C-alpha positions in Angstrom: 0.3 -25.7 104.4 2.7 -22.9 103.6 2.5 -23.4 99.9 -1.3 -23.6 100.0 -1.5 -20.4 102.0 0.6 -18.6 99.4 -1.6 -20.0 96.6 -4.6 -18.6 98.4 -2.8 -15.3 98.7 -2.0 -15.0 95.0 -4.5 -13.6 92.5 -4.4 -12.3 88.9 -3.0 -8.9 89.8 -4.7 -6.1 88.0 -2.5 -3.2 89.0 1.3 -3.4 89.4 3.5 -0.9 91.2 6.1 0.2 88.5 8.4 1.5 91.3 8.9 -1.9 92.8 11.3 -4.4 91.2 11.4 -8.1 91.7 14.9 -9.0 93.2 17.1 -10.9 90.8 17.4 -13.9 93.1 13.6 -14.3 93.2 13.3 -13.9 89.4 16.0 -16.6 88.9 14.1 -19.0 91.2 10.8 -18.4 89.4 12.5 -19.1 86.0 14.3 -22.1 87.4 11.0 -23.6 88.6 9.8 -23.4 85.0 13.0 -24.9 83.7 12.7 -27.8 86.0 9.1 -28.5 85.0 8.3 -31.7 83.2 7.7 -31.8 79.5 6.6 -34.6 77.1 9.6 -36.8 76.2 11.8 -34.4 78.0 12.0 -32.2 74.9 11.5 -28.9 76.7 10.0 -27.4 73.5 9.7 -23.8 74.5 11.8 -20.8 75.7 11.2 -18.0 78.1 11.9 -14.5 76.9 12.3 -11.7 79.5 11.3 -8.5 77.8 13.0 -5.6 79.4 12.9 -3.1 76.5 10.3 -0.4 77.4 9.5 0.3 73.8 8.9 -3.3 73.0 6.7 -3.7 76.1 4.7 -0.6 75.0 4.1 -2.2 71.6 3.0 -5.5 73.2 0.6 -3.6 75.4 -1.0 -2.2 72.3 -1.8 -5.7 71.1 -2.7 -7.0 74.6 -6.0 -5.3 75.1 -4.1 -2.3 76.6 -3.4 -4.3 79.8 -1.2 -2.0 81.9 0.6 -4.9 83.7 2.6 -5.4 80.5 4.4 -2.2 81.0 4.0 -1.6 84.8 5.2 -5.0 85.9 8.8 -5.4 87.1 9.4 -8.1 84.5 7.5 -9.4 81.5 8.0 -13.1 80.7 6.8 -14.5 77.3 6.6 -18.2 77.0 7.3 -19.1 73.4 6.9 -22.6 72.0 8.7 -24.2 69.2 7.0 -23.6 65.9 7.7 -27.3 64.9 9.4 -30.4 66.0 12.4 -30.9 63.7 14.9 -33.7 63.6 17.6 -31.3 64.7 15.6 -30.2 67.8 14.7 -33.7 68.7 18.3 -35.0 68.3 19.7 -32.1 70.3 17.7 -33.0 73.3 18.4 -36.7 73.1 22.1 -36.0 72.6 22.0 -33.6 75.6 20.5 -36.3 77.7 23.2 -38.8 76.7 25.9 -36.2 77.5 24.5 -35.3 80.9 23.9 -38.9 81.9 27.1 -40.1 80.5 25.8 -43.2 78.7 23.7 -44.4 75.8 20.7 -46.6 76.4 19.3 -48.9 73.8 15.7 -48.3 74.8 16.2 -44.5 74.8 17.8 -44.6 71.4 14.9 -46.7 70.1 12.5 -44.1 71.5 14.5 -41.3 69.7 13.9 -43.1 66.4 10.2 -43.4 67.2 9.9 -39.7 67.7 12.0 -38.9 64.6 9.7 -41.1 62.6 6.5 -39.6 63.9 6.8 -36.0 65.2 8.2 -34.1 62.1 5.6 -35.6 59.8 2.6 -34.5 61.9 2.9 -30.9 60.6 3.9 -27.6 62.1 0.5 -26.6 63.5 -0.1 -29.9 65.3 3.5 -29.8 66.6 3.2 -26.1 67.8 0.0 -26.9 69.7 1.7 -29.8 71.4 4.7 -27.7 72.2 2.5 -24.9 73.6 0.8 -27.3 76.0 4.3 -28.2 77.3 5.0 -24.4 77.7 1.9 -24.2 79.9 3.3 -26.8 82.3 6.4 -24.6 82.8 4.2 -21.5 82.9 2.1 -23.1 85.8 5.3 -23.9 87.7 6.4 -20.3 87.3 3.0 -19.0 88.7 3.3 -21.3 91.7 6.9 -20.4 92.3 6.0 -16.7 92.1 3.4 -17.2 94.8 5.9 -19.0 96.9 8.3 -16.1 96.5 5.4 -13.7 97.3 5.8 -12.1 93.9 2.6 -11.0 92.2 1.8 -12.1 88.6 -0.9 -11.9 86.0 -1.4 -15.0 83.8 -2.1 -13.5 80.4 -3.6 -15.0 77.3 -5.3 -11.8 76.3 -3.0 -10.7 73.5 -2.6 -11.1 69.7 0.0 -13.9 69.4 0.9 -13.2 65.8 1.5 -9.5 66.6 3.7 -10.4 69.6 5.6 -12.8 67.4 6.3 -9.9 65.0 7.3 -7.5 67.7 9.8 -9.9 69.2 10.9 -11.4 65.8 10.1 -14.9 67.1 9.7 -16.4 63.6 13.4 -15.9 63.1 14.0 -18.1 66.2 11.5 -20.8 65.2 9.2 -19.8 68.1 5.6 -18.7 68.5 4.2 -17.0 71.6 1.9 -19.0 73.8 1.3 -17.2 77.0 2.7 -14.2 79.0 3.4 -13.6 82.7 4.0 -10.1 84.0 5.8 -10.3 87.4 5.9 -7.6 90.0 4.2 -6.3 93.1 0.5 -5.3 93.5 -0.5 -1.7 93.8 -3.3 -2.4 96.2 -4.9 1.0 96.2 -5.5 0.8 92.4 -6.5 -2.8 92.2 -10.2 -3.6 92.3 -9.6 -7.3 92.7 -7.1 -7.2 95.6 -9.6 -7.7 98.5 -12.2 -9.8 96.8 -12.5 -13.4 97.9 -10.9 -16.0 95.7 -13.7 -18.0 94.0 -13.2 -21.7 93.3 -15.7 -24.5 92.9 -16.2 -26.6 96.0 -14.0 -29.7 96.2 -17.1 -32.0 95.7 -17.8 -30.3 92.4 -14.2 -30.4 91.3 -13.0 -33.9 92.1 -14.6 -37.2 91.4 -13.4 -40.5 92.6 -13.8 -43.4 90.2 -13.6 -46.8 91.8 
């Protein structure tokens, strides 16, 4: 029940205390949770950027509906997905798997060829959208891990992705921003949402059993 209690405790924090910093060990565990999250075919087609530069964060705030958490949070995480699946990226992950596991598997190598023959030809936009969905899996793991660490966060899609890409020069890295996650600690006296009940549909309206 401990994890569920902490998920009930968390909310999309609207006011962060800029004077409070998330300890490095907590930050590392939150990021590790995202790194350990599953992804399609194990390709892990996204990266996490920790934006520390105050000037860059101010620029991002300007293209993120002026949301103060961008600059007031202890850390700003940007989940950026691959802009395309290329043979080089696919091969890198398959080669890494072989290196870590210490052997080559015939079925695994056949699967590599299947991806190489299909993914690159689907086109960059289709591939980015697929990669972004994988980024959201890691993003969700980070949100849950933050709650477990009793670190506040604000899941954030309210920003101009193309503008964030320009600010962070993501195109040069073959990345496109998908979602952001400010991490920090709530400033309860300034947060209108802090004491309001969490609202979720009842279980009977949320889950259906199909026999």
